[in-house]
Each structure stands twice: as structure tokens, then as C-alpha cells.
N, C-alpha and C positions, 0 to 999 in steps of 0.2 A: 514621165509619160513618153509614149513612143508610136511608130507608124506602119504603113501597109504595102503589100506586094505590087498591086496594080499601079500604085502611085510611084513606086520605084521606077516603073517603066517610063512615066512622064519625066521624072527627074533625070533619067539617063538619056533623054533625047527623043523618045517616041511617044506619041499620043498626048492627051491632055487629062487633067485631073477633074473628076466630077466635083461639083460644089454643093450638091444637094445635102441639106441638113439631115435628110432622112437616112443618109448613109452613116448611121451611128454605130452599126455593127456589121461586120463582114463575115459571111459564112464561108468557111473553107471546105474542102472536100469531105472532111470528117467531123468538124466541130465549129462552133461559133466562139470567137475569142472573148467576147464581152463577158466579164465576170468570171472567167475561168480561174480556178484555183491552181497555182503552180507550186503548192506546198509539197512536203515529203510524201512520196508514194503516188504522186499524181503525174500523169503523162504530160510532158511538155509538147505542145503541138509543133510540128515541123513545117516551117513556111517554105514554099517552093521557090521564092525569089527574094530579092532585097526588100527590106522593111524599114520604114521610118519610125524611129523611137524618140519620143519626146522626153528630154532630160530636164529636170528642174532642180536637181541636187548635184551630186557628184558627177552625174552623167552629162552635164553641160559641156565640160571641157573636153575638147578633142584630144588634147595631149594626155589628160588623165585617163581617158578611155584606152589610149594606146599603151601608155607606160604602166599604169596601175592595174588596169583590167585586161590587158593583153588583147585588145580588139583592133579591128582594122576598118575604121570609118571610110565609107565611100563618098561621103558628102555630108553637108550640114546646112541647116536653115535656122536662122533666128526666128522664134515662133511665139505667138500669143495663143493661149488656150483659155477659153471662157467656160464658165460653169463651175469653177473651182477656185479656192484660195490656197495659198501655201501655208501649211500648218506644221507645228512641231509638238505633237501631243505627248504629254507626260506619260511615262510608263512603257514606252515603246523603244527605248534605247538601252544603253548599257550603263547602269547606275555607277556613279563615281568617276566615269571616264567619258563616255559619249551619251549623256542622258536622254537626248532626243535627236531624231533625224527628220529630215524634211519629208512630207507626204502631201497628198492632195486631199483637201476637204471639200465636199460638195457645197457649192454656194451659187445659186442661180445668178447672182449679181457679181460673182467673183471673176478675177482675171489673174492668170499666172504667166509670167514670161519665162522662156527657157530656150533650149536648143534642140531641134529635131535632127537626129543623126541617121543617115542611111547605112544600114548594116546588111551584109550577106547572111545566108541561112546559118552557117556555122557560128558566126558572131551573135546572131539572134539567139540561138540555142544557149550559147555561153552566158550571155547577159541575163536571159530568163532564169537560168540556174542560179546566178549570182544574186538576183532580185527575187528569190523564191518566196519571200515572206509577203509579197504583194500579189494582188490580182492584176490581170491585164485587161484593159478596156480599150476599145477603138473609138476615137473621138475625132471630131472635125476641128482643125486648128487653122490659124492664119499665119502666113509668113510675114515678116517685116516688109514694109512697103518701100524698101530701098534696094531691091535687086536680089535679095536672098531667095525669093521664091521662084526665080527663073520664069517669071510671067504667071506663076500659079499663086492665086490669092489664098484660097482655102484648099486644104488637103487633109487626108486622113493620117492619123498617127496612132501608134500604140502607146498607151500610158500605163504606168504602174500606179495602182490605186490601193490604198489600205483596204483590207477585207473586213475591217471592223468599223462600226458606226462611230464617227467622231463628233457627232452633233453636240454632245455635252462634255466633250473632252477638253480640258484646259491645256493650253500651250505652256511649255516650260523652256528654260534656257538650253541651248545646245553647247557643244564643246567649242573651244576656240579653234581646235584643229578642223572641225567640220565647217564652222563658219568661214574659215580661211579657204577651204576647198570651194565653197560656193562663191565667195567673192572672186577668187582667182579665175574660176570658170566664167563668171559673168564679165570680168575684165578682158579675159582672153578673147571672148566671142563678141565683145562690144555690145552688150545688151543695153537696153534703155537706161539712161542715167538715173532716173527716179527709182527704177527697180534695183539698180546697183546700190544706191544709197539705202534702200530698204534692207538689203542683205547685210551691208556694213553695220547697220544699227541693231542687228539681232543681238539679244542678250546672251551672254556666255556663262557657262558654269564656272564657279570658283568653289573650292573645297570649303565646307562650313567649319565652324569652330571645333566640333567634335572630331572631325576627320583630321584637322591640323593637330589637335591634341594627341590623337592616336599616333600620328607621325612622330611627334616629339617624344613619345614614350618608347619608341622602338629601341631595342637594346643595341649596344655597340656590336659590330661584327665579331669582335673578340670575345663577347660574352655568351655566344651560342655554340652548340656543337657544329662540327664541320662535316660537310659531305663533298664528295668529288663528283665530277660530271658523270662518271661511270655509275656511281652509286645512285645518283638522282635518276638516271635513265631507267633504273629498275622499277620505278614507281609510276607505272602508267595504267594501273587498274587491272593488270593481267595476273592470272594465277593467284587470285585472292588478295593481292597487294593493293595498298591504298594508291591514290593519285596525288602526287606532289608536283607543285609548280614553283618555279623560282622567278622572282621579279626584283630587279636591281640588286641581285646577289642574296636575297633573303628567300628561304625555302618555306613554303606553306603547305599544310595538309588540307587541300581544298580542291574540289572538282570544278575546273573553270568551264566557261561556256564553250570554248573552242578546243577540240581534241588536239589541235596542233600545239597546244600549250602543255600537254601532258609530259611529265618527266624531264623537264628542261628549264633553262632560263629564257625568259621572253623579252629581255631588255632590247636586244638588237631588233627583234621583230617589231616591237612597239615604236622604236625610232624610225624604222623603215616606213611604218604606217604613217607616222607624223610627217615624214618627208614626201609622202605620196608615191612611194616606190613599190613596184609589184612584189608582193610578199612571197608568193610561191616560187618565183624565179630567183629571188635574192636572199631568202631566209637561210641562215647557216645552221639552223637546228639547235641553236643555243650552245655553240662551241667557242673555244678560244680562237682568235682574240676577241675580247668583249669590249663593248663601248666603254670608254673611260668617262665616268659620270662628270668629272670636273671639266671635261672638254666638250660636252654637249652644248648646243645652243640652248638658251633659257627655255624656249617653248618645247624643245625636245626633252629636256630634263624634266620639266613639269609634267608632260604627258606620260613619261615613264613612271614618275612618282605617283601620278593618279592611277595608273594601272596597278601599282603596288598598293595604293590605298584600298582598292577594291578587295584585294586578298586580305589585307589587314582587317578590314571591317567585316568580311564574310567569314573568315576563319578564326578570328580572335587573336591572331599574332603568329609570328614565324616560329618554326621548330628547329631551324638550322640555318647555316649560311653555306654558300657555294665556294669552296676552296679556291678554284682557279679564277673565279670572278674577282675575288678580293685580293688575290695576288697581283692583279693588274690594275688596282685602284690606288689612289694616293692614300697616305696614312691618315691625313686629316682633310676633310672637305666640309667645313661648316657652311650652313647649318644642316646639311644633309646627313652627315655621320661624323663620328670622331673615334679615335683609338683603334684604327685598323692595323693591328699588329701582324696581319697576314700579308701586308703589302711587300712586294719585292721591287718596288720602284726606288 
């Protein structure tokens, strides 16, 4: 969830914030933000001044906003938003990897803790584009009563809300990666202790038995045809060719969710994502040197393998291996693989 222009004025030292609950929607020169659809093909409204954005997921951490999302926060307030509960609805994530993400579920008796961040117009446009699967609503929120509000108790924020009815939608586990992002954000911003405990207790996804069995059946790198980086790059769905993607050195004939995955190995990109590092600024495009699987931290390795799981389960299995990737791996790394005769280590 997130916030509004005239309030930015108060936060920057001029004027005061209205507290009327009637101010549930703010009309700008050309449109009302409440319920606006920011999906593909829709115009994103341009705000004239700074805006408070209420973050309840990855947008809580000011460091994450700067490093991962490339934004420039102007200020922040620890915030309580009433009328919603924090939900993790099944079916709205990336299966096998990040199966659920946090969203707001309408609940007249609900309360959500988060962080409202003040952003300038360029950053507002950027984060709106990044959160384009949500609607934006303007809500009245309350700052923590320990100085965060600069004397402002209630103020307006813009919040990202699911555009789907979640009334009967069951919650599911989230990924360990995503739970860690929420916990780190809450710790960084010193949110309420009970709320932090709630986030730490969120259930996380673990691969079920059929996925682990599919991992175990994966052929040795030496038992599959070999492709080079240059050969793989030809398969991006152009000129009538298929789309190939490589994960942890295995090549799959599968069209992934993200176009940035086409015709390349995605292991390094997955590791960057696990580390909370800006992808666009640091992604090498799937080139050498590749991450050495045996030297990744356990959580990084598991996240990379879960991304590979998705390709295995969606495509039916690998069609080749990436030559340069396996040249940079150990010959043996149980239980992840064995018999890597391509190794040059």
C-alpha cells in the first residue's frame, strides 16, 4: 500500500494533513486513483508531486527499494492500515519457486503493519510499473505513535491491492526467499514485535515428493547433447525458432514467464534475485563466468534448483546441457549431480 501528493507537502515541512475518513479517494486533474487498473495497455497516472506509498511486502525495506528496485526514497513512516489483512492467496505466485506473494485482503476488522515511503514522481511511475498486477487505492492510514508521523497521526497513502476477489481464496505457503525479504524489511524498519513474529512464522514452500523425484531422475551432464552459449542464444522464439532456457546448466524447450530468460542460462540471475540485488543493473545475460554450484550458499543453491524444478515439471525434462557452464563446475557435487566430464577444474 502507498500515499499522496498533498500529504507529501506536510511531510516536507509545510501545512498539515487532513484526518477526515471521508478522504478515501483523491481526484487528480484527470482521474481518480481508487481502483485504477495499472495493467498492460493502461495509462499510469502521473502524480504532480511526492506520494506516500504503503509497503507491506518487499516495499517495506528502504534498502531494498534503493538497491533492488532502483528507487530514491525521500522519507518513511512506520504505518498501520486498517480494513485489510495480509494474505498470501494460492494461485497468484510462481509455482515451484515463489508460490505466493503478499497482498491485501479486505477485512473490516483487519489491521496490517507496514512502511509508508515518500517517493517523487519518477519513482512513483517506476514502482507503479513494477507493481502493475495490482490496483492502486488511496487509503487513510496511521503512523506509529513514537515520532514517525512528524506530528501527523492519520494520513493518506496509496496502496497496491489485488484486483481479484480474495473472499474465498485460500492462503498458501510463500517461498523462503520472499519470507526473508519481509522479515528483513520489518527488522530494518523496527516494526511492531508481534507483527515481526507473525512474519517469521509464515509457512514456506518445500518441494513435494514428486518434484524431488524428478530432480533425482535428472540425467548426468555427460549424458545429454551439448550446446554453447552462442547456440543457445539463437533460440529466443525469433524467425520461427523455439524458445530455450537454461537453468543450472540444463537446457529446456520451454517458454518461461519472463522474456529476460529467453535463450540463456538464468542461474546467475536467480542467485542475484535470492540476494536481493537489482537484476537489470547486474544481470550478465547468462555469460561466463557462471556461478559455481558447489560454492553457493545453501539457500541460494536451493532457490536456483527450485527455478530449475519449474522447467523440469513444465517441460518434461532437459534437452541438452550448456558447455561453458559445466566446464566451470566441479566434476562431482553430490547430491546435485555426478559425472560431469565437461569439467575443466
